[in-house]
N, C-alpha and C positions, 0 to 999 in steps of 0.2 A: 504494499500500499504506500504511495508516495505521501513523502511529509508535508503536510500543509502549513505554507507560511502564518508567521504571527501578525498579529493585527496590525502593527506598527508598519512591517512590511507590506502589506495590503494596504493601509491608509498611504503610504507613500506611494507606492505605485497608483494609486487612485489620481494623487495630487499630479502626479507627473503626466499622467494622461490627460488629465484636465488642461494641464498647462500647454500640451501638445494640441489639444484641440484647439484652444484660443490661440495660439499662433497660428493655424491652418486657417480659422476663421479671419483673422484679420488681414491675411494673406489672399483670400479672396476677394477678387474685383470683377464683376459682371455688369455688361449693358445691355438694358432691354430696350425694345425698339417697338414703336408703333408707327402707323400711315406712312409706311416706306421710309423711315428714321426721321421723320418730322418733329417727332416726339423722344426723348432718348433719356432715360434714368440711369445712372450708373450707382451700383449697389455694394455693400460688402456681405460678408460671409455672415455678418449679424443681424443682415437683412436693414441695414440703416441706409439711408438714402444719401448718397453721396453727392450728388448732381443731376440737375433736372435741367434739360435744354429742349425748348419749344421754338419751332421754327417760325419766324414773324409770318410766313406764308399760310399758316396753321390757326391764325387766330383772327376769327369772324366775331365781330359783336353780335351779330344777328345770328349765331348758331354756338352758343358757349357750350351746349349739350355735346356736341362732336369733340369738341376741346375735351372736354373732362373724359370722355369715353376714350380720347387716345392715350389722354395719362395713366387711367386705369388699366388699360391694355399695356402699354408699357411698364408700369409699376408690376403687373400680373407676369409679364414677359421675365423680367428681370428674377421674381422671385422664382419662377421654374429654374432659370439657370443657376440661381446660387445653390438651390436644393438638390440640381445635379450635380455641382460641384463637389458640394460636401459629401453625398454621396458616393461620388468617385474618389475623394480622398480619405475616405474613412474606412482603415481596414476593419474588419468584423472579428468581434472577441470570439475566441474559439469556442465553438458548442454554442454560439447565440448569433446565427445569422441578423446580418443589419445591425448589429450593436456598433457604435463608434468605435474607433480604438483597439490598441491590442491590450489583454492582459494577462500577461506570461506568469505563470505560478512557478517558480524555483523548485525543481526537483519534480515537475510534472512532465 
């Protein structure tokens, strides 16, 4: 039977994993687009909007609803891309598919 690590080792590994995930999230930066690039949103891995660019060509005071729809579509595009990047950059925990990070137990 493999020796299980003590609680301090487990906590240390969890802290290291959390720190690595934080660094990965900080490094992710995606651009969501809508309207053929007329509206662009840059978002980080924490799903914070870093910038929003709206082409003057899409600003029509008579059709604010279209602009609102384009902003929402660009934000949703960016959110989808962040989720894809996080999934690609997060190795699964052994025995737990879909869980981010690795959690190697010494002696296992």
